[in-house]
Structures are given as C-alpha cells and as structure tokens.
C-alpha positions in Angstrom: -6.9 5.4 -23.5 -8.5 8.1 -21.3 -5.9 10.7 -20.4 -7.9 12.6 -17.9 -9.2 16.2 -17.7 -6.6 18.8 -18.9 -6.0 21.1 -15.7 -3.8 23.6 -17.4 -1.1 23.7 -20.2 2.5 24.5 -20.3 3.7 25.8 -23.6 0.7 24.0 -25.2 1.6 20.7 -23.4 -1.6 19.5 -21.5 -1.2 18.8 -17.8 -3.8 16.3 -16.4 -4.7 15.2 -13.0 -2.5 12.1 -13.6 0.5 14.3 -14.1 -0.1 16.5 -11.2 -0.5 13.5 -9.0 2.7 11.9 -10.3 4.5 15.2 -9.5 3.1 15.0 -6.0 4.4 11.4 -5.6 7.8 12.2 -6.9 8.0 15.3 -4.7 6.9 13.2 -1.6 9.6 10.5 -2.3 12.2 13.3 -2.8 11.5 15.0 0.4 11.3 11.5 2.3 14.8 10.7 0.8 16.3 14.1 1.8 14.9 13.8 5.3 16.3 10.3 5.7 19.7 11.4 4.4 19.8 14.5 6.6 19.1 12.4 9.7 21.4 9.5 9.0 23.2 8.5 12.3 26.1 6.2 13.0 23.9 4.6 15.8 20.6 4.4 13.9 17.3 5.1 15.5 14.1 3.0 15.0 13.2 4.8 11.7 16.6 4.5 10.1 16.9 0.9 11.3 13.6 0.2 9.4 14.6 1.9 6.3 18.0 0.0 6.3 16.4 -3.2 7.0 13.9 -2.6 4.2 16.6 -1.7 1.7 18.8 -4.5 2.6 15.9 -6.9 2.2 15.1 -5.5 -1.1 18.7 -5.9 -2.3 18.8 -9.5 -1.3 15.6 -10.0 -3.0 16.8 -8.5 -6.3 20.2 -10.2 -6.0 18.3 -13.7 -5.8 16.3 -12.7 -8.9 19.3 -11.4 -11.1 21.7 -14.2 -9.7 24.4 -11.7 -8.5 24.7 -9.4 -5.6 27.2 -7.3 -7.7 24.9 -6.8 -10.5 21.9 -6.3 -8.2 23.9 -3.5 -6.5 24.8 -1.8 -9.8 21.1 -1.7 -10.8 19.5 -1.5 -7.5 18.9 2.4 -7.4 16.7 2.4 -10.6 15.1 -0.9 -9.7 14.2 0.4 -6.2 13.1 3.7 -7.8 10.6 1.5 -9.9 9.3 -0.2 -6.8 8.9 2.9 -4.7 7.6 5.1 -7.4 4.8 2.4 -8.5 4.0 1.6 -4.9 3.4 5.2 -3.9 1.4 5.8 -7.1 -0.7 2.8 -6.5 -1.3 3.7 -2.8 -2.3 7.3 -3.8 -5.5 5.9 -5.1 -6.4 4.9 -1.6 -6.3 8.6 -0.4 -9.5 10.5 0.4 -10.7 12.1 -2.9 -8.7 10.0 -5.2 -10.5 9.8 -8.5 -13.1 12.4 -7.4 -11.1 15.6 -8.2 -9.9 16.5 -11.5 -6.3 17.1 -10.3 -6.1 14.0 -8.2 -6.0 10.6 -10.0 -3.7 7.7 -9.3 -1.0 7.8 -12.1 -0.8 4.0 -12.6 -4.5 3.8 -13.5 -3.7 5.3 -16.9 -1.9 3.5 -19.6 0.1 6.5 -20.7 2.0 6.4 -17.3 2.5 2.6 -17.3 3.6 2.6 -20.9 6.2 5.1 -20.0 7.6 3.0 -17.2 7.5 -0.1 -19.6 9.7 1.9 -22.2 12.1 2.9 -19.5 12.5 -0.6 -18.5 13.0 -1.7 -22.1 15.8 0.9 -22.7 17.3 0.0 -19.2 17.5 -3.9 -20.4 19.3 -2.8 -23.6 21.7 -0.5 -21.7 22.5 -3.2 -19.2 23.2 -5.8 -21.9 25.4 -3.6 -23.9 27.2 -2.3 -20.7 27.9 -5.8 -19.4 28.6 -7.7 -22.6 29.5 -5.1 -25.2 28.2 -5.4 -28.6 28.3 -9.3 -28.1 24.9 -8.4 -26.5 23.2 -8.4 -29.9 24.2 -11.9 -30.6 21.5 -13.2 -28.4 18.9 -12.1 -30.9 20.4 -14.9 -33.2 20.0 -17.6 -30.6 19.6 -20.6 -30.9 19.6 -20.1 -34.7 19.9 -17.1 -37.0 16.5 -17.4 -38.4 15.1 -16.7 -35.0 16.0 -13.2 -35.3 12.4 -11.9 -36.2 10.8 -13.9 -33.3 13.6 -12.7 -30.8 12.9 -9.1 -31.8 9.2 -9.3 -31.3 9.7 -11.0 -27.9 12.0 -8.1 -26.8 9.5 -5.5 -28.1 6.6 -7.2 -26.6 8.0 -7.1 -23.0 7.4 -3.5 -22.4 3.9 -3.7 -23.8 3.1 -6.7 -21.5 4.7 -4.8 -18.5 2.6 -1.7 -19.0 -0.7 -3.5 -19.8 -0.4 -5.8 -16.9 0.3 -2.9 -14.3 -2.3 -0.8 -15.9 -5.0 -3.5 -16.1 -4.4 -4.6 -12.6 -4.6 -1.2 -11.1 -7.4 0.0 -13.2 -9.4 -3.3 -12.4 -8.8 -2.9 -8.7 -10.2 0.7 -8.8 -13.2 -0.5 -10.6 -13.8 -3.5 -8.0 -13.3 -1.1 -5.0 -15.9 1.5 -6.5 -18.5 -1.1 -7.0 -18.2 -2.6 -3.5 -18.2 1.0 -2.0 -21.4 1.6 -3.9 -23.1 -1.6 -2.7 -22.0 -1.6 0.9 -20.5 1.9 1.6 -20.6 1.4 5.5 -18.9 -2.0 5.8 -16.4 -2.3 2.9 -14.1 0.8 3.1 -11.6 -0.8 5.7 -11.4 -4.3 4.2 -11.0 -2.5 0.7 -8.3 -0.3 1.9 -6.3 -3.1 3.4 -6.8 -5.2 0.2 -5.6 -2.1 -1.8 -2.5 -1.7 0.3 -1.7 -5.4 -0.3 -2.4 -5.2 -4.1 -0.5 -2.0 -4.5 2.6 -3.6 -2.9 2.3 -6.8 -5.1 1.9 -4.8 -8.3 4.8 -2.7 -7.5 6.9 -5.8 -6.6 5.8 -7.6 -9.8 6.8 -4.9 -12.2 10.2 -4.4 -10.6 10.8 -8.1 -10.4 10.1 -8.5 -14.1 12.3 -5.5 -14.9 15.0 -7.5 -12.8 14.4 -10.6 -14.8 14.7 -8.9 -18.1 18.1 -7.4 -16.9 19.3 -10.9 -15.8 18.3 -12.3 -19.3 20.1 -9.4 -21.1 23.5 -10.0 -19.2 23.4 -13.7 -19.0 25.9 -15.6 -21.2 24.3 -17.7 -24.0 25.8 -20.8 -25.3 
C-alpha cells in the first residue's frame, strides 16, 4: 500500500504526511480533553452539558452492544478513544488542503494506520477475554467441537484484517468519489460533499468501534 511521501526521518524511521496528520489529530484530542477537564463545573455550562450528554449516550450505546453496563464502563475509555480518533482522522480529510500537501493526509486513508487499529482491537479482545474468564477463555477455540480449532483460529485472525480493510476501503473510496465530483462540478458539489463526508466519517468511526465492542462481547461471553 502507498505510504505517502517521507517528510523527514527520526533515527532512520520514515515520517510521512499520514503520521504527521495523526500526530496533529492526537494533539488536538489531547488539548480538547485537557481544556474540558480544566473547566469542569458542578453546575455545567452548555459545552459541558453537551460533552456529558454525548459521553452518556455513547456509554449507553456500547452497553447495549456489549450487553452489560458494567463491562461497557470497564472498556469504555479505549472504545471511545477508537471512536474519537477515527472520527477526527476521517474528518481531517475535509479540511482545506487535505491530500494536496505532502505533510497533510487523512490517516485513515492509508492501510498502515487502519491495520494498526485492527491489531490493537485484536489484542484488546484477547486481553478482555483472559481478564474476564481467565485461561478458560481459550476453551472457546474448541467450541462446538475440538476439531473446529483451526477454523476458530482463522476466524479470530481474520477479524483485525476485515476491520482494517473495511475502514481503509470506505475512507479511501469516499475520498476518490469526492475528488471525482469536485473535478466534474467544482462550484456546486463542495457543500453537499462536505456534509456527506461528515456523515460518512461519523458512520465509519461508529462501525469500527461497534465491531470492536462486539468482538469483546463475544470474547467475554460464556459458551455452553
């Protein structure tokens, strides 16, 4: 997969535009989090109320997916991190100059980034299963019969691949479509395309975090 132009190197490690943009997204989220935390009030203002309402809504959503509010609260920080990181990475592609400058490329439009997110989701699932069930967790690879072990292992390993390819394909495809529309009707398509980009970016972030939640729920479920 195309990794982008190397902007500079750190101890021979190449740093591309995708990485720089990812750093920018992470810095933005960090600053926003620090600002919100520093301005927390017992009597919340409008912005704090909106933030609390959004977080509570996402917690209830993940609780419904995973089937337990207790489990959802336990894994909510990383699930919400998935959602916000992917959302802001997707939306970074809507900013002026995205994709036109060497140091500015939407991170989720390259497979190396989405693959890393898929791998993190894979290890998160294994850790959750072991954490909740102990070594009994590995027994589900033998369900419903012991000779299903190879197929169950393949299924487990394919999940991060499918997660990464789904996110990469949808974001990359969306950028291609937007680019074609902008070249055909540059004066009339930008606003509708931007609005659709906001919607698609949100949906892709929600789909990834939802599937990660589903995989956790499957890992911690009791098998009979």
